[in-house]
C-alpha positions as a printed NumPy array, in Angstrom:
array([[  -0.77 ,  -96.93 ,  -36.276],
       [  -4.04 ,  -94.525,  -36.993],
       [  -3.69 ,  -91.116,  -38.597],
       [  -5.505,  -88.535,  -37.099],
       [  -6.758,  -85.39 ,  -38.672],
       [  -6.459,  -81.922,  -36.995],
       [  -7.477,  -78.434,  -37.538],
       [  -5.086,  -75.748,  -36.903],
       [  -6.699,  -72.276,  -36.589],
       [  -4.304,  -70.811,  -38.627],
       [  -2.452,  -73.575,  -40.837],
       [  -5.755,  -75.465,  -41.808],
       [  -6.279,  -79.275,  -41.8  ],
       [  -3.074,  -81.475,  -41.343],
       [  -2.951,  -85.192,  -40.468],
       [  -0.293,  -86.989,  -37.701],
       [   0.045,  -90.731,  -37.446],
       [  -0.029,  -91.323,  -33.508],
       [  -0.279,  -94.294,  -31.592],
       [  -3.806,  -95.   ,  -29.782],
       [  -2.254,  -94.322,  -26.458],
       [  -0.774,  -90.937,  -27.027],
       [  -2.73 ,  -88.059,  -26.086],
       [  -4.348,  -85.615,  -28.743],
       [  -2.261,  -82.51 ,  -29.856],
       [  -3.161,  -79.265,  -28.234],
       [  -0.835,  -77.136,  -30.339],
       [  -0.058,  -77.089,  -33.935],
       [   3.6  ,  -78.457,  -34.465],
       [   4.414,  -75.719,  -37.465],
       [   3.009,  -72.509,  -35.642],
       [   2.099,  -73.268,  -32.186],
       [  -1.53 ,  -72.348,  -32.3  ],
       [  -4.517,  -74.358,  -30.582],
       [  -5.828,  -77.376,  -32.894],
       [  -8.916,  -79.574,  -32.633],
       [  -9.104,  -83.341,  -33.444],
       [ -11.542,  -83.841,  -36.042],
       [ -14.025,  -86.952,  -36.745],
       [ -13.813,  -88.551,  -39.97 ],
       [ -15.251,  -91.868,  -41.528],
       [ -12.496,  -94.505,  -41.341],
       [ -11.316,  -96.469,  -44.712],
       [ -12.157,  -99.725,  -44.613],
       [ -11.391, -102.561,  -47.235],
       [ -12.829, -105.942,  -47.047],
       [ -10.12 , -108.362,  -48.184],
       [ -10.257, -112.391,  -48.603],
       [ -12.136, -115.167,  -50.24 ],
       [ -15.477, -114.241,  -48.905],
       [ -15.456, -110.572,  -50.303],
       [ -15.81 , -109.432,  -53.843],
       [ -15.216, -105.89 ,  -55.203],
       [ -19.022, -105.442,  -56.366],
       [ -20.368, -106.42 ,  -52.58 ],
       [ -22.138, -103.324,  -50.835],
       [ -21.121, -100.709,  -53.583],
       [ -23.688,  -98.559,  -51.821],
       [ -25.991,  -98.357,  -54.798],
       [ -28.013, -101.172,  -53.686],
       [ -28.142, -100.545,  -50.032],
       [ -26.277, -103.667,  -49.107],
       [ -28.652, -106.082,  -51.028],
       [ -27.325, -108.608,  -53.492],
       [ -28.86 , -109.349,  -56.843],
       [ -30.431, -112.662,  -57.495],
       [ -30.059, -113.967,  -60.564],
       [ -33.923, -114.655,  -61.043],
       [ -34.299, -110.664,  -60.819],
       [ -31.707, -110.012,  -63.599],
       [ -33.396, -112.444,  -66.214],
       [ -35.835, -110.534,  -68.217],
       [ -39.116, -111.855,  -69.244]])
């Protein structure tokens, strides 16, 4: 089940594990004040034999270095 982030007008930010079929919360479970669901980036982890820990690290714009580029002249 996904974890959704909410922001309460009084308590601040909190996370709630909910089914995707459930409606979004409208009030804080702690104090009852209105809440708003936040939008955030999902955490994606690529596992399996086709992925390496150095792939798409963000510092090379998704391009892999070839062995020819690594040799010095």
